[in-house]
C-alpha positions, 0 to 999 in steps of 0.5 A, spaced: 407 672 210 411 677 214 413 683 211 420 684 210 425 689 209 432 689 205 438 692 207 441 698 203 447 694 202 444 688 199 444 681 203 439 678 207 432 681 208 429 682 215 422 682 218 419 688 220 419 686 228 427 685 227 428 691 223 424 695 229 429 692 234 435 694 230 432 702 230 431 702 237 438 699 239 441 705 234 437 710 237 439 708 244 445 712 244 451 712 249 450 717 254 455 716 259 460 712 262 460 709 270 463 715 274 467 711 279 470 716 284 477 716 286 480 710 289 473 706 287 473 701 281 466 700 277 463 693 279 461 693 271 468 694 269 467 701 266 460 699 262 457 705 259 450 708 261 445 708 255 439 712 255 435 706 257 439 705 263 438 712 266 432 709 270 437 704 274 442 710 275 444 715 280 446 722 278 452 725 282 454 732 283 461 735 283 463 741 287 468 743 282 464 747 277 469 746 271 469 738 272 467 735 265 467 727 268 461 723 267 455 725 272 452 718 272 453 711 276 451 704 276 446 703 282 450 697 284 456 701 284 453 707 288 450 703 293 457 700 294 460 706 294 455 709 299 456 704 304 464 706 304 462 713 305 457 711 311 462 707 314 466 714 314 461 718 317 460 712 323 467 713 325 466 721 326 466 723 333 460 728 332 455 723 329 456 717 334 450 720 337 446 719 331 442 712 330 443 708 324 437 710 321 439 718 322 446 717 319 442 714 313 437 719 312 443 725 313 448 722 309 447 726 303 444 732 306 447 738 309 447 736 316 451 729 314 455 731 308 459 736 312 462 731 316 463 726 310 465 730 304 472 728 305 470 721 303 467 723 297 473 725 292 472 726 285 477 724 280 478 731 277 482 732 283 479 739 285 472 737 288 468 732 292 462 728 289 455 728 292 448 725 290 444 729 286 437 729 291 433 733 286 434 729 280 429 724 278 430 718 274 426 717 267 420 712 267 421 706 263 418 707 256 411 704 255 411 697 252 411 695 245 405 692 242 408 686 241 407 684 248 404 677 249 397 676 251 399 673 258 404 679 260 398 684 258 393 680 263 398 680 268 399 688 268 391 688 268 391 684 274 396 688 277 392 695 275 386 692 278 389 690 285 391 697 286 384 700 284 382 695 289 386 697 295 382 700 301 381 707 302 385 711 307 381 715 312 384 722 314 384 722 322 387 720 328 391 714 328 389 708 333 394 704 336 392 696 337 393 694 344 391 687 347 386 687 341 383 694 344 384 700 340 387 707 343 387 713 339 393 718 339 388 723 343 387 718 348 395 717 349 396 724 350 390 726 355 386 730 350 379 729 352 374 726 348 368 730 345 364 725 342 363 717 343 360 717 335 366 713 332 365 713 324 371 709 323 371 704 328 373 697 327 369 694 332 363 690 330 358 691 336 360 699 336 354 703 338 352 710 335 350 713 342 352 719 344 353 717 351 359 717 355 362 713 361 369 715 364 370 707 365 369 706 357 375 710 356 382 706 354 385 711 359 381 708 365 385 702 365 392 703 362 396 697 359 403 696 362 409 699 359 412 692 359 407 689 354 408 695 349 413 695 343 419 700 344 416 705 339 409 705 343 413 706 350 416 712 347 410 715 345 407 714 351 413 717 355 413 722 351 405 724 352 406 724 359 412 729 359 408 733 354 402 733 359 399 740 362 402 738 369 409 738 367 414 742 372 418 743 366 418 749 361 416 750 354 421 755 350 417 761 347 423 762 342 431 761 342 433 768 343 438 765 349 443 762 343 443 769 340 450 770 344 453 765 340 458 766 334 454 766 328 457 760 325 454 756 331 447 758 331 445 752 327 443 745 328 450 742 328 452 746 335 445 746 338 441 740 339 434 741 336 428 736 335 428 732 329 423 727 325 427 721 328 425 721 335 426 714 338 433 715 340 432 722 342 426 721 346 430 716 350 435 721 352 430 726 353 425 722 358 431 719 362 433 726 363 426 729 365 424 723 369 430 723 373 430 731 375 422 730 376 423 725 381 428 730 384 423 735 383 428 740 380 426 744 374 432 748 374 439 745 375 446 749 377 452 749 373 458 745 376 463 750 374 460 757 376 453 755 380 449 759 375 442 756 375 439 754 368 432 752 366 430 745 364 425 745 358 421 739 356 423 740 348 430 740 345 434 744 346 433 742 354 438 747 357 442 753 355 448 748 356 449 741 356 448 735 360 453 729 362 454 723 366 460 722 370 462 717 375 464 722 380 460 727 383 463 734 382 458 738 386 452 736 391 447 738 386 449 732 381 444 727 382 445 720 382 442 716 376 443 708 374 445 707 367 446 700 365 446 698 372 452 702 374 452 709 378 453 715 375 451 722 376 447 727 372 451 734 371 450 740 367 455 745 364 452 752 362 453 755 355 458 761 358 463 756 361 463 752 355 465 758 351 469 760 356 466 767 358 464 765 365 469 761 367 476 759 364 479 752 366 486 751 366 489 744 368 493 745 374 499 740 372 500 743 365 496 749 365 493 747 358 486 751 357 480 746 357 476 747 351 468 746 351 466 750 345 465 744 341 460 740 345 453 740 342 448 744 346 442 742 349 443 735 350 447 730 354 453 726 353 454 719 356 461 720 359 465 726 363 466 731 358 472 734 363 476 727 362 474 726 355 481 729 352 487 728 357 492 734 356 498 731 360 501 725 363 498 727 370 491 726 368 493 718 366 496 717 373 493 712 378 489 715 384 492 711 389 499 710 388 500 716 383 503 712 378 502 712 370 496 707 368 497 707 361 503 710 357 502 718 355 502 716 348 497 711 348 490 713 347 483 710 347 479 709 341 472 713 345 472 719 349 467 715 354 473 710 355 476 715 360 470 715 364 470 707 365 473 703 371 481 701 370 485 697 374 492 700 375 498 696 373 502 698 379 498 697 385 492 693 382 487 698 384 480 699 380 478 706 380 476 711 375 483 714 375 482 718 369 476 722 371 479 727 376 475 732 381 474 739 379 480 741 383 485 739 379 483 745 374 484 752 376 481 758 373 484 764 370 483 768 376 486 763 380 492 763 376 493 771 376 492 771 384 498 766 384 502 770 379 501 776 384 503 772 390 509 769 387 511 776 385 510 779 392 514 773 395 520 774 390 520 782 392 520 780 399 526 775 398 529 780 394 528 785 400 531 780 405 537 779 401 539 787 400 538 788 407 
């Protein structure tokens, strides 16, 4: 006969198991309600969060220290809200060069949150929300003794299967290529000191210490076309890191100390990061083209000052950019997606306005390049990205407007594309103007002095 317990108020008696379940429900107190950010509704219609639910919740932090609203959010609610914040980050111009993986990784770190915090307003109306990366959800409580024998057996099998996993040997990873094995040391050109392979997967491996160059995997390297993109990038990266590279390696970053303090960070200076697949494509594109032209220094298109090219980010003390027009003879011709472009560079001094201060010849507006990221490459002409007046929107043939001054494209790169003139039908890079459409501060001062001398000669002629 099962043990029974009578309730204090009288009435029907309960089994001991049922009474323990009621006690567990009573002890599982309500902690918080789902924290819905501003203009966001809880997917569970405001369902509360209990202690047992915190293992499936996400903790948030408000920048307002006086905020007294809930700190937790349902996981499914947070995932939906996080996607909306991620979409806002993707629309930010400074994050367009990031891959989707980088955007997801940087969203709640300082690097990405500073670009997306405006999409995270709190309902307290005085702060912004962010995910608490240091909070760890509590683990699920141990199961009760009333579990069935079948569930115990499943857990026992699961535990045994974990213990039966093969051990991992720490060492150089191997890349499988056409059923052969190639170590990372082979792909990077590191000499093999011994032929003894303790972890070889080959069944007919020999323990002999003799070494033959023909047995090395690098004696007949595989074609890059048969490799996945990630391994191709690894091989390209190892080629540029070899000892025969014509490019320099940075010993320090002291050349950037002349920048304002708020710009000496990874937001304004391109640095190496863990997600190197997309970055390596850009880096290898730049280095391979300059290596083909046997150039390890590149002149600035404005002041002609020479900049060293480095094999790691930041690649130069300035920035590279692609333009459909060859601004100077030192801009090398490259092909991108089947189209001819010219790889050019601007130094840090000209971007900040120290060496050369550019003004539009038509409206005298100052060109500002201080917001560009240093040490990387832009896929469009940086001088045409933001037209300052209607003259920069005119056709190169008939001098008529190609688009209305109030009409603007969605992307900076659109101003470096081929466009048809609605008046004459000529297809050209109408918005990418040559550099002689800009004037320097020295040119303006000379023109002002000439105008004053002309005005004085006219005044003297009138008096006489």
